[in-house]
N, C-alpha and C positions, 0 to 999 in steps of 0.2 A: 497515664493511659487516657485516651481519647476517647470521643463519645461512643455509645455502644462496647465499648471494648478493643476498639480497632485503634491501636494506639502507634506511639513512639515505638519503633522495632529496631532501636538503637542495636549493632551487634548481628543481627538476622539478616542474613543473606538470603537477597533474592534468587527464588529458583528458575533457572533458565528456561524460558518459555520454548516448548516442541516446536518447532518451525513445520505449517504445514506444506504441502507440497499440491500443484496441479499439473496437468497434463496438456498439452498445447496441440492446436489441430494436427499438428506433423508429428505427433505419438512422445514429444519431448516432454520428460517429466522436470519441474522445475520447483526447487524451495523456496517457500514465501518466508521471506525474511522480516516484511513487515507490511501489514494490513490496514490501508486505509480507507475508512468509511464516510463514505459524503452522499449518503442515500438521505434525500431530501434536501440536499443542497445545490445552490445555484453558482455560477461565476460569480466571483474568482476564487470561490474558497476551495476547490476540487484541487484547482492548479497552484495553490498556495500549501495545502497541504501534501500535495504530490512532493512539492519543491523539499517541502520539512524534512518527508521522510524517503527522499534521497539521498540528503543530507545526513541522516543518522547511520544509514548502510553502509556497509565495506563495498568497493568497487566486486562487481560479480554479483552481487546480492541483487535478489528482485521483490520487489514492490507491487504489492497486489491494491487496486484503486476500484471501488466501488462506486458506481456512479448510477444514477436515475434520472440523468440531465440529458438530454441528447446534446446539447450543446457543450457540455463537459467533455462529452465522448468525444466529439470533434477537435475542441482544444489540445487533449493531452496528447495524443502523439507529437506534432508540432513542435509542442515545446521542450519535448525530449534533448534536440542539440542543445537547448542552451542551461539546462542543466547537467550536462554531462552524462548522457543517460541513453538507452535502446530499447523504442518501444519494441516489445516482443508481439503479443497480439492481444487485442479486442475479443471477448466474446460473450454473445449476447446470451443472460438467463432469462430466467420468467420474467421479471421483477426490475431486472437493474442489467448493467455490464459491467465485466472483470475485466480489468485493464490492467495487463503485465508490464512494467517494466521493470528493465537493470540496468544497474547502475555500470558507468563504462570504467 
């Protein structure tokens, strides 16, 4: 058993994480397979974390990237071609942007 009772979970299966959903400006609803929280991070960390997340999801699945750095918001859509993905939309929230990217 590990520290504070959180220990080795041999034999225990991880419960599947429920997927969140987002509605894009055109009314399309997408299921979020992975959320990348880069609040407070500056370039190149959001790009690197996005690339890693896209590598983990299946084709057709959507990654939501949360950023509060304007230069990261501008850098994410152009990099989609090189990571075999499509930029769906960027939505401005109260204190951050939500960038939706689908793996091709």
